[in-house]
mmCIF file of the C-alpha atoms, coordinates in Angstrom:
data_MODEL
# 
_entry.id   MODEL 
# 
loop_
_atom_site.group_PDB 
_atom_site.id 
_atom_site.type_symbol 
_atom_site.label_atom_id 
_atom_site.label_alt_id 
_atom_site.label_comp_id 
_atom_site.label_asym_id 
_atom_site.label_entity_id 
_atom_site.label_seq_id 
_atom_site.pdbx_PDB_ins_code 
_atom_site.Cartn_x 
_atom_site.Cartn_y 
_atom_site.Cartn_z 
_atom_site.occupancy 
_atom_site.B_iso_or_equiv 
_atom_site.pdbx_formal_charge 
_atom_site.auth_seq_id 
_atom_site.auth_comp_id 
_atom_site.auth_asym_id 
_atom_site.auth_atom_id 
_atom_site.pdbx_PDB_model_num 
ATOM 1   C CA . UNK A 1 1   ? 74.840 77.313 14.927 1.00 0.00 ? 1   UNK A CA 1 
ATOM 2   C CA . UNK A 1 2   ? 74.294 74.223 17.140 1.00 0.00 ? 2   UNK A CA 1 
ATOM 3   C CA . UNK A 1 3   ? 73.288 74.551 20.300 1.00 0.00 ? 3   UNK A CA 1 
ATOM 4   C CA . UNK A 1 4   ? 75.017 73.063 23.229 1.00 0.00 ? 4   UNK A CA 1 
ATOM 5   C CA . UNK A 1 5   ? 74.427 69.286 23.972 1.00 0.00 ? 5   UNK A CA 1 
ATOM 6   C CA . UNK A 1 6   ? 76.131 69.798 27.202 1.00 0.00 ? 6   UNK A CA 1 
ATOM 7   C CA . UNK A 1 7   ? 73.263 72.117 28.318 1.00 0.00 ? 7   UNK A CA 1 
ATOM 8   C CA . UNK A 1 8   ? 70.851 69.757 27.503 1.00 0.00 ? 8   UNK A CA 1 
ATOM 9   C CA . UNK A 1 9   ? 68.630 69.407 30.442 1.00 0.00 ? 9   UNK A CA 1 
ATOM 10  C CA . UNK A 1 10  ? 69.335 65.780 29.800 1.00 0.00 ? 10  UNK A CA 1 
ATOM 11  C CA . UNK A 1 11  ? 72.779 66.181 30.776 1.00 0.00 ? 11  UNK A CA 1 
ATOM 12  C CA . UNK A 1 12  ? 72.163 68.655 33.222 1.00 0.00 ? 12  UNK A CA 1 
ATOM 13  C CA . UNK A 1 13  ? 69.969 65.804 35.141 1.00 0.00 ? 13  UNK A CA 1 
ATOM 14  C CA . UNK A 1 14  ? 72.400 63.280 34.848 1.00 0.00 ? 14  UNK A CA 1 
ATOM 15  C CA . UNK A 1 15  ? 74.696 65.516 36.267 1.00 0.00 ? 15  UNK A CA 1 
ATOM 16  C CA . UNK A 1 16  ? 72.481 66.622 39.126 1.00 0.00 ? 16  UNK A CA 1 
ATOM 17  C CA . UNK A 1 17  ? 72.108 63.225 40.144 1.00 0.00 ? 17  UNK A CA 1 
ATOM 18  C CA . UNK A 1 18  ? 75.725 61.927 39.847 1.00 0.00 ? 18  UNK A CA 1 
ATOM 19  C CA . UNK A 1 19  ? 76.855 64.593 42.086 1.00 0.00 ? 19  UNK A CA 1 
ATOM 20  C CA . UNK A 1 20  ? 74.118 64.321 44.158 1.00 0.00 ? 20  UNK A CA 1 
ATOM 21  C CA . UNK A 1 21  ? 74.706 60.155 44.742 1.00 0.00 ? 21  UNK A CA 1 
ATOM 22  C CA . UNK A 1 22  ? 79.135 61.197 45.313 1.00 0.00 ? 22  UNK A CA 1 
ATOM 23  C CA . UNK A 1 23  ? 77.287 63.782 47.435 1.00 0.00 ? 23  UNK A CA 1 
ATOM 24  C CA . UNK A 1 24  ? 75.711 61.033 49.488 1.00 0.00 ? 24  UNK A CA 1 
ATOM 25  C CA . UNK A 1 25  ? 78.542 58.488 49.287 1.00 0.00 ? 25  UNK A CA 1 
ATOM 26  C CA . UNK A 1 26  ? 81.134 61.121 50.654 1.00 0.00 ? 26  UNK A CA 1 
ATOM 27  C CA . UNK A 1 27  ? 78.710 61.693 53.613 1.00 0.00 ? 27  UNK A CA 1 
ATOM 28  C CA . UNK A 1 28  ? 78.828 57.528 54.787 1.00 0.00 ? 28  UNK A CA 1 
ATOM 29  C CA . UNK A 1 29  ? 82.260 58.371 55.919 1.00 0.00 ? 29  UNK A CA 1 
ATOM 30  C CA . UNK A 1 30  ? 81.188 60.295 58.360 1.00 0.00 ? 30  UNK A CA 1 
ATOM 31  C CA . UNK A 1 31  ? 77.586 59.621 59.158 1.00 0.00 ? 31  UNK A CA 1 
ATOM 32  C CA . UNK A 1 32  ? 77.971 57.359 62.225 1.00 0.00 ? 32  UNK A CA 1 
ATOM 33  C CA . UNK A 1 33  ? 79.566 58.180 65.254 1.00 0.00 ? 33  UNK A CA 1 
ATOM 34  C CA . UNK A 1 34  ? 83.255 58.364 64.563 1.00 0.00 ? 34  UNK A CA 1 
ATOM 35  C CA . UNK A 1 35  ? 84.739 57.507 68.359 1.00 0.00 ? 35  UNK A CA 1 
ATOM 36  C CA . UNK A 1 36  ? 85.412 54.106 68.097 1.00 0.00 ? 36  UNK A CA 1 
ATOM 37  C CA . UNK A 1 37  ? 86.321 53.856 64.228 1.00 0.00 ? 37  UNK A CA 1 
ATOM 38  C CA . UNK A 1 38  ? 89.546 52.698 63.627 1.00 0.00 ? 38  UNK A CA 1 
ATOM 39  C CA . UNK A 1 39  ? 91.249 55.202 60.504 1.00 0.00 ? 39  UNK A CA 1 
ATOM 40  C CA . UNK A 1 40  ? 93.677 52.940 58.092 1.00 0.00 ? 40  UNK A CA 1 
ATOM 41  C CA . UNK A 1 41  ? 95.265 54.310 55.478 1.00 0.00 ? 41  UNK A CA 1 
ATOM 42  C CA . UNK A 1 42  ? 93.006 52.290 52.759 1.00 0.00 ? 42  UNK A CA 1 
ATOM 43  C CA . UNK A 1 43  ? 89.858 54.660 54.197 1.00 0.00 ? 43  UNK A CA 1 
ATOM 44  C CA . UNK A 1 44  ? 91.852 57.562 54.494 1.00 0.00 ? 44  UNK A CA 1 
ATOM 45  C CA . UNK A 1 45  ? 93.078 56.601 50.380 1.00 0.00 ? 45  UNK A CA 1 
ATOM 46  C CA . UNK A 1 46  ? 89.106 56.129 49.966 1.00 0.00 ? 46  UNK A CA 1 
ATOM 47  C CA . UNK A 1 47  ? 87.883 59.631 51.793 1.00 0.00 ? 47  UNK A CA 1 
ATOM 48  C CA . UNK A 1 48  ? 90.083 61.455 49.693 1.00 0.00 ? 48  UNK A CA 1 
ATOM 49  C CA . UNK A 1 49  ? 89.575 60.018 46.018 1.00 0.00 ? 49  UNK A CA 1 
ATOM 50  C CA . UNK A 1 50  ? 85.561 61.663 47.077 1.00 0.00 ? 50  UNK A CA 1 
ATOM 51  C CA . UNK A 1 51  ? 86.799 64.832 48.033 1.00 0.00 ? 51  UNK A CA 1 
ATOM 52  C CA . UNK A 1 52  ? 88.645 64.901 44.697 1.00 0.00 ? 52  UNK A CA 1 
ATOM 53  C CA . UNK A 1 53  ? 86.131 64.026 42.646 1.00 0.00 ? 53  UNK A CA 1 
ATOM 54  C CA . UNK A 1 54  ? 83.691 66.101 44.539 1.00 0.00 ? 54  UNK A CA 1 
ATOM 55  C CA . UNK A 1 55  ? 86.196 68.971 43.569 1.00 0.00 ? 55  UNK A CA 1 
ATOM 56  C CA . UNK A 1 56  ? 86.869 68.345 40.207 1.00 0.00 ? 56  UNK A CA 1 
ATOM 57  C CA . UNK A 1 57  ? 83.150 67.972 39.093 1.00 0.00 ? 57  UNK A CA 1 
ATOM 58  C CA . UNK A 1 58  ? 82.014 70.996 41.084 1.00 0.00 ? 58  UNK A CA 1 
ATOM 59  C CA . UNK A 1 59  ? 82.029 73.676 38.579 1.00 0.00 ? 59  UNK A CA 1 
ATOM 60  C CA . UNK A 1 60  ? 80.446 71.271 36.287 1.00 0.00 ? 60  UNK A CA 1 
ATOM 61  C CA . UNK A 1 61  ? 78.171 70.842 38.475 1.00 0.00 ? 61  UNK A CA 1 
ATOM 62  C CA . UNK A 1 62  ? 77.654 74.593 39.811 1.00 0.00 ? 62  UNK A CA 1 
ATOM 63  C CA . UNK A 1 63  ? 77.463 75.890 36.142 1.00 0.00 ? 63  UNK A CA 1 
ATOM 64  C CA . UNK A 1 64  ? 74.918 73.469 34.532 1.00 0.00 ? 64  UNK A CA 1 
ATOM 65  C CA . UNK A 1 65  ? 72.621 73.106 37.614 1.00 0.00 ? 65  UNK A CA 1 
ATOM 66  C CA . UNK A 1 66  ? 73.408 75.998 40.317 1.00 0.00 ? 66  UNK A CA 1 
ATOM 67  C CA . UNK A 1 67  ? 71.038 78.173 38.685 1.00 0.00 ? 67  UNK A CA 1 
ATOM 68  C CA . UNK A 1 68  ? 68.766 75.627 40.281 1.00 0.00 ? 68  UNK A CA 1 
ATOM 69  C CA . UNK A 1 69  ? 69.781 75.613 43.705 1.00 0.00 ? 69  UNK A CA 1 
ATOM 70  C CA . UNK A 1 70  ? 69.866 78.510 46.398 1.00 0.00 ? 70  UNK A CA 1 
ATOM 71  C CA . UNK A 1 71  ? 74.032 78.528 47.259 1.00 0.00 ? 71  UNK A CA 1 
ATOM 72  C CA . UNK A 1 72  ? 76.485 76.483 45.999 1.00 0.00 ? 72  UNK A CA 1 
ATOM 73  C CA . UNK A 1 73  ? 79.052 77.399 47.719 1.00 0.00 ? 73  UNK A CA 1 
ATOM 74  C CA . UNK A 1 74  ? 77.972 75.692 50.653 1.00 0.00 ? 74  UNK A CA 1 
ATOM 75  C CA . UNK A 1 75  ? 79.550 72.701 49.022 1.00 0.00 ? 75  UNK A CA 1 
ATOM 76  C CA . UNK A 1 76  ? 83.164 74.037 48.853 1.00 0.00 ? 76  UNK A CA 1 
ATOM 77  C CA . UNK A 1 77  ? 82.241 75.008 52.665 1.00 0.00 ? 77  UNK A CA 1 
ATOM 78  C CA . UNK A 1 78  ? 81.457 71.523 53.756 1.00 0.00 ? 78  UNK A CA 1 
ATOM 79  C CA . UNK A 1 79  ? 84.283 70.146 51.725 1.00 0.00 ? 79  UNK A CA 1 
ATOM 80  C CA . UNK A 1 80  ? 87.148 72.622 53.242 1.00 0.00 ? 80  UNK A CA 1 
ATOM 81  C CA . UNK A 1 81  ? 85.712 71.498 56.616 1.00 0.00 ? 81  UNK A CA 1 
ATOM 82  C CA . UNK A 1 82  ? 86.106 67.757 56.033 1.00 0.00 ? 82  UNK A CA 1 
ATOM 83  C CA . UNK A 1 83  ? 89.716 67.925 55.620 1.00 0.00 ? 83  UNK A CA 1 
ATOM 84  C CA . UNK A 1 84  ? 90.499 63.939 56.391 1.00 0.00 ? 84  UNK A CA 1 
ATOM 85  C CA . UNK A 1 85  ? 89.414 61.211 58.396 1.00 0.00 ? 85  UNK A CA 1 
ATOM 86  C CA . UNK A 1 86  ? 91.395 62.029 60.588 1.00 0.00 ? 86  UNK A CA 1 
ATOM 87  C CA . UNK A 1 87  ? 91.371 65.649 61.179 1.00 0.00 ? 87  UNK A CA 1 
ATOM 88  C CA . UNK A 1 88  ? 86.548 64.843 61.645 1.00 0.00 ? 88  UNK A CA 1 
ATOM 89  C CA . UNK A 1 89  ? 87.082 62.099 64.155 1.00 0.00 ? 89  UNK A CA 1 
ATOM 90  C CA . UNK A 1 90  ? 89.371 64.791 66.149 1.00 0.00 ? 90  UNK A CA 1 
ATOM 91  C CA . UNK A 1 91  ? 86.965 67.474 65.262 1.00 0.00 ? 91  UNK A CA 1 
ATOM 92  C CA . UNK A 1 92  ? 84.244 67.887 68.524 1.00 0.00 ? 92  UNK A CA 1 
ATOM 93  C CA . UNK A 1 93  ? 81.120 66.504 68.357 1.00 0.00 ? 93  UNK A CA 1 
ATOM 94  C CA . UNK A 1 94  ? 79.363 69.909 68.166 1.00 0.00 ? 94  UNK A CA 1 
ATOM 95  C CA . UNK A 1 95  ? 80.857 71.058 65.260 1.00 0.00 ? 95  UNK A CA 1 
ATOM 96  C CA . UNK A 1 96  ? 80.901 67.505 63.791 1.00 0.00 ? 96  UNK A CA 1 
ATOM 97  C CA . UNK A 1 97  ? 76.933 67.549 64.461 1.00 0.00 ? 97  UNK A CA 1 
ATOM 98  C CA . UNK A 1 98  ? 76.780 71.143 62.512 1.00 0.00 ? 98  UNK A CA 1 
ATOM 99  C CA . UNK A 1 99  ? 78.892 69.554 59.422 1.00 0.00 ? 99  UNK A CA 1 
ATOM 100 C CA . UNK A 1 100 ? 76.221 66.358 59.144 1.00 0.00 ? 100 UNK A CA 1 
ATOM 101 C CA . UNK A 1 101 ? 73.435 69.273 59.560 1.00 0.00 ? 101 UNK A CA 1 
ATOM 102 C CA . UNK A 1 102 ? 75.133 71.654 56.563 1.00 0.00 ? 102 UNK A CA 1 
ATOM 103 C CA . UNK A 1 103 ? 75.760 68.378 54.357 1.00 0.00 ? 103 UNK A CA 1 
ATOM 104 C CA . UNK A 1 104 ? 71.989 67.196 55.108 1.00 0.00 ? 104 UNK A CA 1 
ATOM 105 C CA . UNK A 1 105 ? 70.796 70.575 54.198 1.00 0.00 ? 105 UNK A CA 1 
ATOM 106 C CA . UNK A 1 106 ? 72.643 71.104 51.064 1.00 0.00 ? 106 UNK A CA 1 
ATOM 107 C CA . UNK A 1 107 ? 71.902 67.442 50.143 1.00 0.00 ? 107 UNK A CA 1 
ATOM 108 C CA . UNK A 1 108 ? 68.123 68.503 50.468 1.00 0.00 ? 108 UNK A CA 1 
ATOM 109 C CA . UNK A 1 109 ? 69.206 71.736 48.091 1.00 0.00 ? 109 UNK A CA 1 
ATOM 110 C CA . UNK A 1 110 ? 70.734 69.159 45.492 1.00 0.00 ? 110 UNK A CA 1 
ATOM 111 C CA . UNK A 1 111 ? 67.306 67.385 45.260 1.00 0.00 ? 111 UNK A CA 1 
ATOM 112 C CA . UNK A 1 112 ? 65.275 70.298 44.867 1.00 0.00 ? 112 UNK A CA 1 
ATOM 113 C CA . UNK A 1 113 ? 67.882 71.033 41.942 1.00 0.00 ? 113 UNK A CA 1 
ATOM 114 C CA . UNK A 1 114 ? 67.417 68.241 40.463 1.00 0.00 ? 114 UNK A CA 1 
ATOM 115 C CA . UNK A 1 115 ? 63.426 68.273 40.963 1.00 0.00 ? 115 UNK A CA 1 
ATOM 116 C CA . UNK A 1 116 ? 63.422 71.535 39.046 1.00 0.00 ? 116 UNK A CA 1 
ATOM 117 C CA . UNK A 1 117 ? 65.588 70.472 36.693 1.00 0.00 ? 117 UNK A CA 1 
ATOM 118 C CA . UNK A 1 118 ? 63.280 67.832 35.715 1.00 0.00 ? 118 UNK A CA 1 
ATOM 119 C CA . UNK A 1 119 ? 60.110 69.656 36.246 1.00 0.00 ? 119 UNK A CA 1 
ATOM 120 C CA . UNK A 1 120 ? 61.438 71.777 32.407 1.00 0.00 ? 120 UNK A CA 1 
ATOM 121 C CA . UNK A 1 121 ? 60.914 68.653 30.493 1.00 0.00 ? 121 UNK A CA 1 
ATOM 122 C CA . UNK A 1 122 ? 58.112 68.324 28.687 1.00 0.00 ? 122 UNK A CA 1 
ATOM 123 C CA . UNK A 1 123 ? 56.207 65.202 30.078 1.00 0.00 ? 123 UNK A CA 1 
ATOM 124 C CA . UNK A 1 124 ? 56.393 63.029 27.550 1.00 0.00 ? 124 UNK A CA 1 
ATOM 125 C CA . UNK A 1 125 ? 60.278 63.370 27.662 1.00 0.00 ? 125 UNK A CA 1 
ATOM 126 C CA . UNK A 1 126 ? 59.677 62.870 30.944 1.00 0.00 ? 126 UNK A CA 1 
ATOM 127 C CA . UNK A 1 127 ? 57.784 59.616 31.080 1.00 0.00 ? 127 UNK A CA 1 
ATOM 128 C CA . UNK A 1 128 ? 60.545 58.617 28.663 1.00 0.00 ? 128 UNK A CA 1 
ATOM 129 C CA . UNK A 1 129 ? 63.643 59.158 30.882 1.00 0.00 ? 129 UNK A CA 1 
ATOM 130 C CA . UNK A 1 130 ? 61.913 57.416 34.073 1.00 0.00 ? 130 UNK A CA 1 
ATOM 131 C CA . UNK A 1 131 ? 60.752 54.592 31.648 1.00 0.00 ? 131 UNK A CA 1 
ATOM 132 C CA . UNK A 1 132 ? 64.520 54.463 30.630 1.00 0.00 ? 132 UNK A CA 1 
ATOM 133 C CA . UNK A 1 133 ? 65.771 54.401 33.938 1.00 0.00 ? 133 UNK A CA 1 
ATOM 134 C CA . UNK A 1 134 ? 63.040 52.023 35.291 1.00 0.00 ? 134 UNK A CA 1 
ATOM 135 C CA . UNK A 1 135 ? 64.460 49.561 32.514 1.00 0.00 ? 135 UNK A CA 1 
ATOM 136 C CA . UNK A 1 136 ? 68.477 50.164 33.522 1.00 0.00 ? 136 UNK A CA 1 
ATOM 137 C CA . UNK A 1 137 ? 67.523 49.434 36.837 1.00 0.00 ? 137 UNK A CA 1 
ATOM 138 C CA . UNK A 1 138 ? 65.790 45.961 36.408 1.00 0.00 ? 138 UNK A CA 1 
ATOM 139 C CA . UNK A 1 139 ? 68.085 44.853 33.289 1.00 0.00 ? 139 UNK A CA 1 
# 
């Protein structure tokens, strides 16, 4: 029986990186002071799109990278707390600060998981992967 290609370390690394990048884009919506921000329909739509993609890809991330991460359920809690841009804007500053801290903690855990996955690669394969990423960034 052939080994499932989705379980290969390289695929798991890709899934982890993509999810962490999306997680970072999600944070950009509430990283700055929201008090004077004019939330419009386009901003709400973009926010909801990222939330939907995070939610849709959560299971894949959890299955492929979750054992390297302390608690993937924190992702769902943060997503649940960030209902909409309007909701975040009306959230008390202390609560919003906690969401930001929780986001950062989770982001760090995602990157630790990525590091653990990278460490699973043999040195030669890791060097090849890094070289191909460098080539992709330059080209």
